[in-house]
MIMARDREN-778606 format. One record per atom (N, C-alpha, C): residue number from 0; atom name; x negated, y, z. Coordinates in nm, 2 decimals. Atoms other than C-alpha are relative to their C-alpha. Layout:
{node NUM,'CA',{X,Y,Z}}
...
***
This chain:
{node 0,'N',{-0.06,-0.13,0.01}}
{node 0,'CA',{-0.55,-1.92,-1.09}}
{node 0,'C',{-0.11,0.10,0.00}}
{node 1,'N',{0.10,-0.10,0.01}}
{node 1,'CA',{-0.76,-1.62,-1.19}}
{node 1,'C',{0.00,0.09,0.12}}
{node 2,'N',{0.01,-0.10,-0.10}}
{node 2,'CA',{-0.88,-1.38,-0.93}}
{node 2,'C',{-0.03,0.14,-0.07}}
{node 3,'N',{0.02,-0.14,0.05}}
{node 3,'CA',{-0.93,-1.00,-0.97}}
{node 3,'C',{-0.14,0.00,-0.07}}
{node 4,'N',{0.14,-0.01,0.06}}
{node 4,'CA',{-1.30,-1.07,-1.06}}
{node 4,'C',{0.00,-0.06,-0.13}}
{node 5,'N',{-0.01,0.06,0.13}}
{node 5,'CA',{-1.18,-1.27,-1.36}}
{node 5,'C',{0.07,0.08,-0.10}}
{node 6,'N',{-0.08,-0.09,0.09}}
{node 6,'CA',{-0.97,-0.99,-1.51}}
{node 6,'C',{-0.10,0.07,-0.09}}
{node 7,'N',{0.08,-0.08,0.10}}
{node 7,'CA',{-1.10,-0.82,-1.82}}
{node 7,'C',{-0.03,0.14,0.06}}
{node 8,'N',{0.04,-0.12,-0.06}}
{node 8,'CA',{-1.28,-0.50,-1.73}}
{node 8,'C',{0.10,0.11,-0.02}}
{node 9,'N',{-0.10,-0.11,0.02}}
{node 9,'CA',{-1.01,-0.28,-1.88}}
{node 9,'C',{0.12,-0.01,0.09}}
{node 10,'N',{-0.11,0.01,-0.10}}
{node 10,'CA',{-0.77,-0.41,-1.62}}
{node 10,'C',{-0.05,0.03,0.14}}
{node 11,'N',{0.05,-0.02,-0.13}}
{node 11,'CA',{-1.00,-0.35,-1.33}}
{node 11,'C',{0.02,0.15,0.04}}
{node 12,'N',{-0.04,-0.13,-0.05}}
{node 12,'CA',{-0.93,-0.04,-1.11}}
{node 12,'C',{-0.11,0.10,-0.02}}
{node 13,'N',{0.11,-0.11,0.00}}
{node 13,'CA',{-1.27,0.14,-1.09}}
{node 13,'C',{-0.01,0.07,-0.14}}
{node 14,'N',{0.01,-0.07,0.13}}
{node 14,'CA',{-1.31,0.20,-1.47}}
{node 14,'C',{0.12,0.09,-0.03}}
{node 15,'N',{-0.12,-0.07,0.03}}
{node 15,'CA',{-0.95,0.32,-1.49}}
{node 15,'C',{0.00,0.13,0.08}}
{node 16,'N',{0.01,-0.12,-0.09}}
{node 16,'CA',{-0.99,0.56,-1.19}}
{node 16,'C',{-0.11,0.10,-0.05}}
{node 17,'N',{0.11,-0.08,0.04}}
{node 17,'CA',{-1.32,0.69,-1.33}}
{node 17,'C',{0.04,0.09,-0.12}}
{node 18,'N',{-0.04,-0.07,0.12}}
{node 18,'CA',{-1.15,0.80,-1.66}}
{node 18,'C',{0.05,0.14,0.02}}
{node 19,'N',{-0.07,-0.13,-0.02}}
{node 19,'CA',{-0.93,1.08,-1.53}}
{node 19,'C',{-0.10,0.11,0.05}}
{node 20,'N',{0.09,-0.11,-0.04}}
{node 20,'CA',{-1.19,1.28,-1.33}}
{node 20,'C',{-0.11,0.04,-0.11}}
{node 21,'N',{0.10,-0.03,0.11}}
{node 21,'CA',{-1.43,1.25,-1.63}}
{node 21,'C',{0.06,0.09,-0.10}}
{node 22,'N',{-0.06,-0.09,0.10}}
{node 22,'CA',{-1.18,1.46,-1.83}}
{node 22,'C',{0.03,0.13,0.05}}
{node 23,'N',{-0.03,-0.13,-0.06}}
{node 23,'CA',{-1.13,1.74,-1.59}}
{node 23,'C',{-0.11,0.04,0.10}}
{node 24,'N',{0.10,-0.04,-0.10}}
{node 24,'CA',{-1.35,1.95,-1.36}}
{node 24,'C',{0.03,-0.07,0.14}}
{node 25,'N',{-0.02,0.07,-0.13}}
{node 25,'CA',{-1.40,1.76,-1.03}}
{node 25,'C',{-0.12,0.03,0.08}}
{node 26,'N',{0.11,-0.01,-0.09}}
{node 26,'CA',{-1.62,1.77,-0.73}}
{node 26,'C',{0.01,-0.10,0.11}}
{node 27,'N',{0.01,0.10,-0.10}}
{node 27,'CA',{-1.73,1.54,-0.46}}
{node 27,'C',{0.09,0.03,0.12}}
{node 28,'N',{-0.09,-0.02,-0.11}}
{node 28,'CA',{-1.48,1.49,-0.18}}
{node 28,'C',{0.15,0.01,-0.04}}
{node 29,'N',{-0.14,0.00,0.05}}
{node 29,'CA',{-1.17,1.53,-0.40}}
{node 29,'C',{0.06,-0.14,-0.01}}
{node 30,'N',{-0.06,0.14,0.01}}
{node 30,'CA',{-0.92,1.24,-0.41}}
{node 30,'C',{0.08,-0.01,-0.13}}
{node 31,'N',{-0.08,0.03,0.12}}
{node 31,'CA',{-0.75,1.07,-0.70}}
{node 31,'C',{0.10,-0.11,0.04}}
{node 32,'N',{-0.10,0.10,-0.02}}
{node 32,'CA',{-0.43,0.88,-0.68}}
{node 32,'C',{0.02,-0.09,-0.12}}
{node 33,'N',{-0.03,0.09,0.11}}
{node 33,'CA',{-0.38,0.57,-0.89}}
{node 33,'C',{0.10,-0.11,0.05}}
{node 34,'N',{-0.10,0.09,-0.05}}
{node 34,'CA',{-0.06,0.38,-0.83}}
{node 34,'C',{0.02,0.02,0.15}}
{node 35,'N',{-0.02,0.00,-0.15}}
{node 35,'CA',{-0.03,0.29,-0.46}}
{node 35,'C',{-0.13,0.05,0.07}}
{node 36,'N',{0.13,-0.02,-0.06}}
{node 36,'CA',{-0.40,0.37,-0.40}}
{node 36,'C',{-0.04,0.15,-0.01}}
{node 37,'N',{0.07,-0.13,0.01}}
{node 37,'CA',{-0.61,0.68,-0.32}}
{node 37,'C',{-0.15,-0.03,0.00}}
{node 38,'N',{0.14,0.02,0.01}}
{node 38,'CA',{-0.97,0.70,-0.42}}
{node 38,'C',{-0.07,0.14,0.02}}
{node 39,'N',{0.07,-0.12,-0.02}}
{node 39,'CA',{-1.24,0.96,-0.34}}
{node 39,'C',{-0.11,0.01,-0.09}}
{node 40,'N',{0.11,-0.03,0.08}}
{node 40,'CA',{-1.48,1.12,-0.57}}
{node 40,'C',{-0.12,0.02,0.09}}
{node 41,'N',{0.11,-0.01,-0.09}}
{node 41,'CA',{-1.82,1.07,-0.41}}
{node 41,'C',{-0.12,0.07,-0.06}}
{node 42,'N',{0.11,-0.07,0.06}}
{node 42,'CA',{-2.05,1.24,-0.66}}
{node 42,'C',{0.04,0.06,-0.13}}
{node 43,'N',{-0.04,-0.08,0.12}}
{node 43,'CA',{-2.05,1.47,-0.96}}
{node 43,'C',{-0.06,-0.06,-0.13}}
{node 44,'N',{0.06,0.06,0.12}}
{node 44,'CA',{-2.22,1.23,-1.21}}
{node 44,'C',{0.11,-0.03,-0.10}}
{node 45,'N',{-0.09,0.05,0.10}}
{node 45,'CA',{-2.06,1.11,-1.53}}
{node 45,'C',{-0.04,-0.14,-0.04}}
{node 46,'N',{-0.13,-0.02,-0.06}}
{node 46,'CA',{-1.88,0.89,-1.50}}
{node 46,'C',{-0.01,0.03,0.14}}
{node 47,'N',{0.00,-0.04,-0.14}}
{node 47,'CA',{-1.79,1.01,-1.16}}
{node 47,'C',{-0.02,-0.12,0.09}}
{node 48,'N',{0.01,0.11,-0.11}}
{node 48,'CA',{-1.89,0.81,-0.85}}
{node 48,'C',{0.13,0.00,0.07}}
{node 49,'N',{-0.13,0.01,-0.07}}
{node 49,'CA',{-1.57,0.68,-0.70}}
{node 49,'C',{-0.02,-0.10,0.11}}
{node 50,'N',{-0.01,0.09,-0.12}}
{node 50,'CA',{-1.51,0.53,-0.36}}
{node 50,'C',{0.14,-0.04,0.03}}
{node 51,'N',{-0.13,0.06,-0.03}}
{node 51,'CA',{-1.23,0.31,-0.25}}
{node 51,'C',{0.02,-0.01,0.15}}
{node 52,'N',{-0.02,0.03,-0.14}}
{node 52,'CA',{-1.07,0.29,0.09}}
{node 52,'C',{-0.02,-0.15,0.03}}
{node 53,'N',{0.03,0.14,-0.02}}
{node 53,'CA',{-1.18,-0.04,0.25}}
{node 53,'C',{0.11,-0.07,0.08}}
{node 54,'N',{-0.11,0.05,-0.07}}
{node 54,'CA',{-0.86,-0.09,0.45}}
{node 54,'C',{-0.04,-0.08,0.13}}
{node 55,'N',{0.04,0.06,-0.13}}
{node 55,'CA',{-1.05,-0.18,0.77}}
{node 55,'C',{0.02,0.10,0.11}}
{node 56,'N',{-0.02,-0.11,-0.10}}
{node 56,'CA',{-1.03,0.16,0.95}}
{node 56,'C',{0.05,0.12,-0.08}}
{node 57,'N',{-0.05,-0.12,0.07}}
{node 57,'CA',{-0.86,0.49,0.88}}
{node 57,'C',{-0.12,0.08,-0.06}}
{node 58,'N',{0.10,-0.09,0.08}}
{node 58,'CA',{-1.05,0.71,0.62}}
{node 58,'C',{-0.13,-0.07,-0.01}}
{node 59,'N',{0.13,0.07,0.02}}
{node 59,'CA',{-1.32,0.44,0.58}}
{node 59,'C',{-0.01,-0.03,-0.15}}
{node 60,'N',{0.02,0.02,0.14}}
{node 60,'CA',{-1.45,0.45,0.22}}
{node 60,'C',{-0.12,-0.08,-0.03}}
{node 61,'N',{0.11,0.09,0.04}}
{node 61,'CA',{-1.68,0.22,0.03}}
{node 61,'C',{-0.01,0.00,-0.15}}
{node 62,'N',{0.01,0.01,0.14}}
{node 62,'CA',{-1.82,0.18,-0.31}}
{node 62,'C',{0.04,-0.14,-0.05}}
{node 63,'N',{-0.05,0.14,0.03}}
{node 63,'CA',{-1.70,-0.19,-0.30}}
{node 63,'C',{0.15,0.01,-0.03}}
{node 64,'N',{-0.14,-0.01,0.03}}
{node 64,'CA',{-1.37,-0.20,-0.48}}
{node 64,'C',{0.08,-0.14,0.02}}
{node 65,'N',{-0.06,0.14,-0.01}}
{node 65,'CA',{-1.30,-0.57,-0.39}}
{node 65,'C',{0.13,0.00,0.08}}
{node 66,'N',{-0.13,-0.01,-0.08}}
{node 66,'CA',{-1.03,-0.48,-0.12}}
{node 66,'C',{0.11,0.06,-0.09}}
{node 67,'N',{-0.11,-0.07,0.08}}
{node 67,'CA',{-0.84,-0.25,-0.36}}
{node 67,'C',{0.04,-0.10,-0.12}}
{node 68,'N',{-0.03,0.09,0.10}}
{node 68,'CA',{-0.87,-0.51,-0.64}}
{node 68,'C',{0.08,-0.12,0.05}}
{node 69,'N',{-0.08,0.11,-0.06}}
{node 69,'CA',{-0.74,-0.79,-0.41}}
{node 69,'C',{0.14,0.04,0.03}}
{node 70,'N',{-0.13,-0.05,-0.03}}
{node 70,'CA',{-0.45,-0.58,-0.29}}
{node 70,'C',{0.08,0.02,-0.13}}
{node 71,'N',{-0.07,-0.02,0.13}}
{node 71,'CA',{-0.36,-0.48,-0.65}}
{node 71,'C',{0.05,-0.13,-0.05}}
{node 72,'N',{-0.03,0.13,0.05}}
{node 72,'CA',{-0.37,-0.84,-0.75}}
{node 72,'C',{0.11,-0.07,0.08}}
{node 73,'N',{-0.11,0.05,-0.09}}
{node 73,'CA',{-0.15,-0.95,-0.45}}
{node 73,'C',{0.13,0.07,-0.03}}
{node 74,'N',{-0.12,-0.07,0.03}}
{node 74,'CA',{0.10,-0.68,-0.53}}
{node 74,'C',{0.06,-0.04,-0.13}}
{node 75,'N',{-0.05,0.04,0.14}}
{node 75,'CA',{0.12,-0.77,-0.90}}
{node 75,'C',{0.05,-0.14,0.01}}
{node 76,'N',{-0.05,0.13,-0.01}}
{node 76,'CA',{0.16,-1.14,-0.81}}
{node 76,'C',{0.13,-0.01,0.07}}
{node 77,'N',{-0.12,0.00,-0.07}}
{node 77,'CA',{0.43,-1.07,-0.57}}
{node 77,'C',{0.12,0.05,-0.09}}
{node 78,'N',{-0.11,-0.04,0.09}}
{node 78,'CA',{0.63,-0.87,-0.83}}
{node 78,'C',{0.03,-0.11,-0.10}}
{node 79,'N',{-0.02,0.11,0.10}}
{node 79,'CA',{0.58,-1.15,-1.08}}
{node 79,'C',{0.07,-0.12,0.06}}
{node 80,'N',{-0.06,0.11,-0.07}}
{node 80,'CA',{0.68,-1.42,-0.83}}
{node 80,'C',{0.15,0.02,0.02}}
{node 81,'N',{-0.14,-0.03,-0.02}}
{node 81,'CA',{1.01,-1.25,-0.76}}
{node 81,'C',{0.07,0.05,-0.13}}
{node 82,'N',{-0.05,-0.04,0.12}}
{node 82,'CA',{1.06,-1.14,-1.12}}
{node 82,'C',{0.07,0.14,0.01}}
{node 83,'N',{-0.06,-0.14,-0.02}}
{node 83,'CA',{1.12,-0.77,-1.03}}
{node 83,'C',{-0.10,0.10,-0.05}}
{node 84,'N',{0.08,-0.11,0.04}}
{node 84,'CA',{1.00,-0.44,-1.15}}
{node 84,'C',{-0.05,0.08,0.12}}
{node 85,'N',{0.06,-0.08,-0.10}}
{node 85,'CA',{0.78,-0.22,-0.94}}
{node 85,'C',{0.08,0.12,0.04}}
{node 86,'N',{-0.06,-0.13,-0.05}}
{node 86,'CA',{0.94,0.05,-0.72}}
{node 86,'C',{-0.12,0.07,0.06}}
{node 87,'N',{0.13,-0.06,-0.05}}
{node 87,'CA',{0.65,0.29,-0.68}}
{node 87,'C',{0.01,0.06,0.14}}
{node 88,'N',{0.02,-0.07,-0.13}}
{node 88,'CA',{0.53,0.43,-0.35}}
{node 88,'C',{-0.15,0.01,0.01}}
{node 89,'N',{0.15,-0.01,-0.01}}
{node 89,'CA',{0.18,0.52,-0.23}}
{node 89,'C',{-0.03,-0.01,0.15}}
{node 90,'N',{0.05,0.02,-0.13}}
{node 90,'CA',{-0.02,0.46,0.08}}
{node 90,'C',{0.01,0.13,0.09}}
{node 91,'N',{-0.01,-0.12,-0.08}}
{node 91,'CA',{0.02,0.83,0.19}}
{node 91,'C',{0.15,0.02,0.04}}
{node 92,'N',{-0.14,-0.01,-0.05}}
{node 92,'CA',{0.40,0.79,0.22}}
{node 92,'C',{0.02,-0.07,0.13}}
{node 93,'N',{-0.03,0.06,-0.13}}
{node 93,'CA',{0.56,0.68,0.54}}
{node 93,'C',{0.12,-0.09,0.00}}
{node 94,'N',{-0.12,0.09,-0.02}}
{node 94,'CA',{0.80,0.41,0.66}}
{node 94,'C',{0.06,0.04,0.13}}
{node 95,'N',{-0.07,-0.02,-0.13}}
{node 95,'CA',{1.06,0.45,0.93}}
{node 95,'C',{-0.02,-0.13,0.08}}
{node 96,'N',{0.05,0.12,-0.07}}
{node 96,'CA',{0.94,0.21,1.20}}
{node 96,'C',{0.07,0.00,0.14}}
{node 97,'N',{-0.06,0.02,-0.13}}
{node 97,'CA',{1.12,0.07,1.50}}
{node 97,'C',{-0.11,0.00,0.11}}
{node 98,'N',{0.10,0.00,-0.11}}
{node 98,'CA',{0.93,0.13,1.83}}
{node 98,'C',{-0.01,-0.14,0.06}}
{node 99,'N',{0.01,0.14,-0.04}}
{node 99,'CA',{1.00,-0.24,1.90}}
{node 99,'C',{-0.11,-0.08,-0.08}}
{node 100,'N',{0.10,0.07,0.08}}
{node 100,'CA',{0.76,-0.33,1.62}}
{node 100,'C',{-0.14,0.02,0.06}}
{node 101,'N',{0.14,0.00,-0.03}}
{node 101,'CA',{0.40,-0.42,1.71}}
{node 101,'C',{-0.07,-0.07,-0.11}}
{node 102,'N',{0.07,0.06,0.11}}
{node 102,'CA',{0.13,-0.52,1.45}}
{node 102,'C',{0.00,-0.16,0.03}}
{node 103,'N',{0.01,0.14,0.01}}
{node 103,'CA',{0.14,-0.89,1.36}}
{node 103,'C',{0.11,-0.07,0.08}}
{node 104,'N',{-0.11,0.06,-0.07}}
{node 104,'CA',{0.46,-0.95,1.55}}
{node 104,'C',{0.07,-0.10,-0.09}}
{node 105,'N',{-0.05,0.11,0.08}}
{node 105,'CA',{0.61,-1.28,1.43}}
{node 105,'C',{0.14,0.03,-0.05}}
{node 106,'N',{-0.13,-0.02,0.04}}
{node 106,'CA',{0.97,-1.16,1.41}}
{node 106,'C',{0.02,0.14,-0.07}}
{node 107,'N',{-0.01,-0.13,0.07}}
{node 107,'CA',{0.89,-0.83,1.22}}
{node 107,'C',{0.05,-0.02,-0.14}}
{node 108,'N',{-0.04,0.00,0.14}}
{node 108,'CA',{1.04,-0.75,0.89}}
{node 108,'C',{-0.02,0.13,-0.07}}
{node 109,'N',{0.00,-0.13,0.08}}
{node 109,'CA',{1.02,-0.49,0.61}}
{node 109,'C',{0.13,-0.01,-0.08}}
{node 110,'N',{-0.12,-0.01,0.08}}
{node 110,'CA',{1.33,-0.37,0.43}}
{node 110,'C',{-0.01,0.13,-0.09}}
{node 111,'N',{0.00,-0.12,0.08}}
{node 111,'CA',{1.33,-0.14,0.13}}
{node 111,'C',{0.14,0.05,-0.02}}
{node 112,'N',{-0.14,-0.05,-0.01}}
{node 112,'CA',{1.64,0.07,0.19}}
{node 112,'C',{0.03,0.10,-0.11}}
{node 113,'N',{-0.02,-0.10,0.10}}
{node 113,'CA',{1.59,0.34,-0.07}}
{node 113,'C',{-0.12,0.02,-0.08}}
{node 114,'N',{0.11,-0.04,0.08}}
{node 114,'CA',{1.37,0.46,-0.35}}
{node 114,'C',{-0.09,0.10,0.07}}
{node 115,'N',{0.09,-0.10,-0.06}}
{node 115,'CA',{1.07,0.66,-0.25}}
{node 115,'C',{0.03,0.14,-0.05}}
{node 116,'N',{-0.02,-0.14,0.04}}
{node 116,'CA',{1.10,1.03,-0.25}}
{node 116,'C',{-0.08,0.09,0.10}}
{node 117,'N',{0.08,-0.09,-0.09}}
{node 117,'CA',{0.86,1.29,-0.11}}
{node 117,'C',{-0.09,-0.09,0.09}}
{node 118,'N',{0.08,0.07,-0.11}}
{node 118,'CA',{0.70,1.16,0.21}}
{node 118,'C',{0.06,-0.14,0.03}}
{node 119,'N',{-0.07,0.12,-0.04}}
{node 119,'CA',{0.96,0.88,0.25}}
{node 119,'C',{-0.02,-0.11,-0.10}}
{node 120,'N',{0.02,0.12,0.09}}
{node 120,'CA',{0.86,0.54,0.10}}
{node 120,'C',{0.13,-0.08,-0.03}}
{node 121,'N',{-0.12,0.07,0.01}}
{node 121,'CA',{1.21,0.41,0.15}}
{node 121,'C',{-0.01,-0.13,0.08}}
{node 122,'N',{0.01,0.12,-0.08}}
{node 122,'CA',{1.08,0.13,0.37}}
{node 122,'C',{0.04,0.02,0.15}}
{node 123,'N',{-0.02,0.00,-0.14}}
{node 123,'CA',{1.20,0.04,0.72}}
{node 123,'C',{-0.07,-0.12,0.05}}
{node 124,'N',{0.07,0.11,-0.07}}
{node 124,'CA',{0.99,-0.18,0.95}}
{node 124,'C',{0.07,-0.02,0.13}}
{node 125,'N',{-0.07,0.04,-0.12}}
{node 125,'CA',{1.19,-0.36,1.22}}
{node 125,'C',{-0.03,-0.13,0.05}}
{node 126,'N',{0.01,0.13,-0.06}}
{node 126,'CA',{1.22,-0.66,1.43}}
{node 126,'C',{0.14,-0.07,0.01}}
{node 127,'N',{-0.13,0.07,-0.02}}
{node 127,'CA',{1.49,-0.93,1.46}}
{node 127,'C',{0.04,0.02,0.15}}
{node 128,'N',{-0.05,-0.02,-0.14}}
{node 128,'CA',{1.70,-0.90,1.77}}
{node 128,'C',{-0.05,0.12,0.07}}
{node 129,'N',{0.04,-0.14,-0.04}}
{node 129,'CA',{1.62,-0.53,1.81}}
{node 129,'C',{0.05,0.02,0.14}}
{node 130,'N',{-0.03,-0.03,-0.14}}
{node 130,'CA',{1.61,-0.44,2.18}}
{node 130,'C',{0.03,0.15,0.02}}
{node 131,'N',{-0.02,-0.15,-0.02}}
{node 131,'CA',{1.63,-0.06,2.12}}
{node 131,'C',{0.13,0.04,-0.05}}
{node 132,'N',{-0.13,-0.06,0.04}}
{node 132,'CA',{1.93,0.16,2.08}}
{node 132,'C',{-0.02,0.05,-0.15}}
{node 133,'N',{0.01,-0.04,0.14}}
{node 133,'CA',{1.97,0.19,1.70}}
{node 133,'C',{0.06,0.14,-0.03}}
{node 134,'N',{-0.06,-0.13,0.02}}
{node 134,'CA',{2.16,0.52,1.74}}
{node 134,'C',{-0.09,0.11,0.07}}
{node 135,'N',{0.09,-0.09,-0.07}}
{node 135,'CA',{1.88,0.68,1.95}}
{node 135,'C',{-0.13,0.03,-0.09}}
{node 136,'N',{0.11,-0.03,0.09}}
{node 136,'CA',{1.63,0.86,1.72}}
{node 136,'C',{-0.14,-0.02,0.07}}
{node 137,'N',{0.13,0.03,-0.07}}
{node 137,'CA',{1.36,0.81,1.99}}
{node 137,'C',{-0.04,-0.15,-0.01}}
{node 138,'N',{0.03,0.14,0.02}}
{node 138,'CA',{1.37,0.44,1.90}}
{node 138,'C',{-0.08,-0.03,-0.12}}
{node 139,'N',{0.07,0.01,0.13}}
{node 139,'CA',{1.20,0.51,1.57}}
{node 139,'C',{-0.11,0.10,-0.01}}
{node 140,'N',{0.11,-0.09,0.04}}
{node 140,'CA',{0.89,0.68,1.43}}
{node 140,'C',{-0.04,-0.01,-0.14}}
{node 141,'N',{0.05,0.01,0.13}}
{node 141,'CA',{0.74,0.76,1.10}}
{node 141,'C',{-0.15,-0.04,0.01}}
{node 142,'N',{0.14,0.04,0.01}}
{node 142,'CA',{0.41,0.58,1.01}}
{node 142,'C',{-0.04,-0.01,-0.14}}
{node 143,'N',{0.04,0.02,0.14}}
{node 143,'CA',{0.21,0.59,0.69}}
{node 143,'C',{-0.02,-0.14,-0.04}}
{node 144,'N',{0.02,0.14,0.05}}
{node 144,'CA',{0.20,0.28,0.48}}
{node 144,'C',{-0.15,-0.04,0.01}}
{node 145,'N',{0.14,0.03,-0.02}}
{node 145,'CA',{-0.18,0.31,0.50}}
{node 145,'C',{-0.03,-0.04,0.14}}
{node 146,'N',{0.03,0.04,-0.14}}
{node 146,'CA',{-0.19,0.30,0.88}}
{node 146,'C',{0.07,-0.14,0.03}}
{node 147,'N',{-0.07,0.13,-0.02}}
{node 147,'CA',{0.07,0.01,0.88}}
{node 147,'C',{-0.08,-0.11,-0.07}}
{node 148,'N',{0.08,0.10,0.07}}
{node 148,'CA',{-0.14,-0.18,0.62}}
{node 148,'C',{-0.13,-0.04,0.07}}
{node 149,'N',{0.13,0.03,-0.08}}
{node 149,'CA',{-0.46,-0.15,0.83}}
{node 149,'C',{0.04,-0.08,0.12}}
{node 150,'N',{-0.04,0.07,-0.12}}
{node 150,'CA',{-0.27,-0.26,1.14}}
{node 150,'C',{0.05,-0.14,-0.02}}
{node 151,'N',{-0.07,0.13,0.03}}
{node 151,'CA',{-0.08,-0.55,0.97}}
{node 151,'C',{-0.01,-0.02,-0.15}}
{node 152,'N',{0.03,0.02,0.14}}
{node 152,'CA',{-0.23,-0.66,0.64}}
{node 152,'C',{0.11,-0.09,-0.07}}
{node 153,'N',{-0.11,0.08,0.06}}
{node 153,'CA',{0.07,-0.89,0.59}}
{node 153,'C',{0.09,0.08,-0.09}}
{node 154,'N',{-0.09,-0.09,0.07}}
{node 154,'CA',{0.26,-0.59,0.45}}
{node 154,'C',{-0.04,0.03,-0.14}}
{node 155,'N',{0.06,-0.05,0.12}}
{node 155,'CA',{0.03,-0.50,0.17}}
{node 155,'C',{0.06,-0.06,-0.13}}
{node 156,'N',{-0.05,0.05,0.13}}
{node 156,'CA',{0.16,-0.74,-0.10}}
{node 156,'C',{0.14,0.04,-0.04}}
{node 157,'N',{-0.15,-0.03,0.02}}
{node 157,'CA',{0.52,-0.62,-0.06}}
{node 157,'C',{0.03,0.14,-0.02}}
{node 158,'N',{-0.04,-0.14,0.00}}
{node 158,'CA',{0.50,-0.24,-0.07}}
{node 158,'C',{0.06,0.04,-0.13}}
{node 159,'N',{-0.06,-0.04,0.13}}
{node 159,'CA',{0.60,-0.23,-0.44}}
{node 159,'C',{0.13,-0.07,-0.04}}
{node 160,'N',{-0.13,0.06,0.03}}
{node 160,'CA',{0.91,-0.44,-0.42}}
{node 160,'C',{0.11,0.10,0.00}}
{node 161,'N',{-0.11,-0.10,0.01}}
{node 161,'CA',{1.24,-0.27,-0.51}}
{node 161,'C',{0.09,0.01,0.11}}
{node 162,'N',{-0.10,-0.02,-0.09}}
{node 162,'CA',{1.52,-0.14,-0.31}}
{node 162,'C',{0.09,-0.13,0.02}}
{node 163,'N',{-0.08,0.12,-0.03}}
{node 163,'CA',{1.73,-0.42,-0.14}}
{node 163,'C',{-0.08,-0.12,0.04}}
{node 164,'N',{0.08,0.12,-0.04}}
{node 164,'CA',{1.44,-0.65,-0.07}}
{node 164,'C',{-0.04,0.01,0.15}}
{node 165,'N',{0.03,0.01,-0.15}}
{node 165,'CA',{1.38,-0.77,0.29}}
{node 165,'C',{-0.10,-0.11,0.01}}
{node 166,'N',{0.11,0.09,-0.01}}
{node 166,'CA',{1.06,-0.95,0.38}}
{node 166,'C',{-0.02,-0.04,0.15}}
{node 167,'N',{0.03,0.05,-0.13}}
{node 167,'CA',{1.02,-1.16,0.69}}
{node 167,'C',{-0.15,-0.02,0.01}}
{node 168,'N',{0.14,0.00,0.00}}
{node 168,'CA',{0.66,-1.10,0.78}}
{node 168,'C',{-0.06,-0.13,0.06}}
{node 169,'N',{0.05,0.13,-0.06}}
{node 169,'CA',{0.62,-1.42,1.00}}
{node 169,'C',{-0.01,-0.11,-0.11}}
{node 170,'N',{-0.01,0.11,0.10}}
{node 170,'CA',{0.71,-1.65,0.70}}
{node 170,'C',{-0.04,0.05,-0.14}}
{node 171,'N',{0.02,-0.05,0.14}}
{node 171,'CA',{0.65,-1.42,0.40}}
{node 171,'C',{0.12,-0.01,-0.09}}
{node 172,'N',{-0.12,0.02,0.08}}
{node 172,'CA',{1.00,-1.50,0.29}}
{node 172,'C',{0.06,0.13,-0.05}}
{node 173,'N',{-0.06,-0.12,0.06}}
{node 173,'CA',{1.16,-1.24,0.06}}
{node 173,'C',{0.15,-0.03,-0.02}}
{node 174,'N',{-0.15,0.02,0.00}}
{node 174,'CA',{1.54,-1.21,0.10}}
{node 174,'C',{0.06,0.10,-0.10}}
***
């Protein structure tokens, strides 16, 4: 099975992301969104110097695009595995999260309840056998997909699945 490093250069993220700022005025520190990802312009050269989030800590950028390429590859393979079309969202959007959820919790799940719109990604993060009152708004909070992904990398391959999909994070099973 080919890895992201085996993909033709026209399919790799960095050259694609560099094309847009090369056509418009840009400056260091600005960000560029490409699909699910956010990149930062690091310099004013042509083509522009671009940095990727490294997904290790909040707002941690790197010139190494391997994490973004790996995530993109995993997301694409997940869509192909289940024969579904992408339901777009981005790492700056938020999911509705049960306060019973903790990172890497074995009985945690993701459920795409609606299409993304505005700040809402349409995702719910919960746990089986919820112990909190589901009618109490204090039982939930909004968290960015970016923060959730850093805290629990098991989620990253699934963010582009469509409405109606439920993923058991302990097993990776998609329902």
